[in-house]
N, C-alpha and C positions, 0 to 999 in steps of 0.2 A: 218223465224227466229223469234221465239217467246220466249222471256226471261221468265224464270220460277222463281217464288218466291222461294228464297233459304231457305232450312231447312236441314242442313246437317253438314258435317265435315268442320270446318273453316280452316283446313289445306289446302284444295283445294283453298279457297279464298286467303289465305296467299301466296301460291305459285304463283297465278296469280298476286297478288299485287307486290310481289318481282320481278317478271319478267317484270313488267310494269314500275316500278319506281326505281330510285337509292336507295331511302330510303324506302324499302318495309315494310309493317306492318306484325307483327307476328300473328299467329293463336290466341294466347291469347288476343291480343289487339282487334282483330276483334270480338272474342267471347264476350269480355267485352262490346263492343259497341252494339252488337246485343242483349245483355241482358238488355239494357236500354229501358224504355218504348218508344214506337213509332218508334223504329229503325227497319229497314227491309233491305233486300238485294234481288236483282234480278240477276240471273246467266245465262250465255250462255257459251258454251265451248269457251274459249279464252278471257273471260272478265266477269266483274260483276260491279254492282253499289251498294253502301251502302248509305242509306238515313235515315233521321229522320223527323218525323212529330210531331209538338207540336202546338196544336191549329190550328190557321189559317196560321201558318208559317211552312215551311219545309226547309230542307237543304240537299243538296247532300254532303255527307261526303267524298266520293271518287268515282271515275269512273275509273276503271282500264281495259285496253285492252292490251293484249300482243302485242309486236311489229309486229309479223308475221300475226296478225289478223287485224291490223289497215287499214283503208281505205275501209272496206267492209261493213260498216253500223252497226257494232256491238255497237259502242258507242251511236249512235243515237237510236237504238232499246232499249238499256238498259236505257238511259235517259228518253225516252218516257214512258217506262213501270213504272219506278219509279215515274214519274210525275203523271201518271194516277192513280197509287195506292195511292199516297199522296193525290190526290184530293178526292178519296173515303173516306179518313180519315179526311176530312174537311179542307185540306190545300188550301189556296187561292193564296199564294205567295211562290215561291221556290227560295232559295238563294244558292250560292256556291262561292268558291274562286278558282281562276285559275291563274297559273303563267303567268306573263305578257310576258314571253318569250316562250309561247306555242301556236304558231299560229294555229296549227291544232285544238286544243281544243277551242281556241277562235272562230274559224270559225264554229265549231260544235254548240257551245252555241248560237252564234249570229243567226245561221240558225234556231234555235228552239225558238227564241223570247226573249232570255235573253238580258238585257241591263245593262250597267255599272252603279252602284250606289255608288261605293267607291273604295278605294285602300288601301292596307295594305303594309306598308314599310317593307322590309326585312323579308317577311313572310315565304318564302321557301328558306332555306339555303342562306339567305342574299339577295335573289331576291324578288322584289315586286310582289304582287298578286293583281288582280282586284277582287272586290266583284261584283257579277252579280246577277240579280233578274229577274224572269219571273212570270207573272200572269198565273194562271191555269184556264182553260186548255191551254196547249201549242197550238200554231196555227197549223193547218193541213199542212203537208209538201206540197209544191207546190201551196198552196192557196195564190195567190197574189191579190185577189179581195179587 
């Protein structure tokens, strides 16, 4: 499973986002983000990641995996593809926000070397979010040395 750098119809990404989140993004919103400098997406059937690189800092804007595709490694593959691409663009530190009530996502990010650096009150529909950061490159999976 190798994510592909996305260059196509944002309707596909919007459909994925809307099936993954209660408040899904529109194709127009995704197109607007992709039009900003340093923003890119990686795609797999069943999910995508949208990220932005600005200098030595990068941000995961969204990571969407459809419910029926969760638990199969898509999120990890997409996250790692975005991190590797961001590193080629000069990013040293990658940030993201994640809902405090999303244990699956928190486990994914912790397993890829992200650590908590802050918290945003009432960030997602009144629920708190954690701000996470990872230094690039991400650690190799299974490397516990």
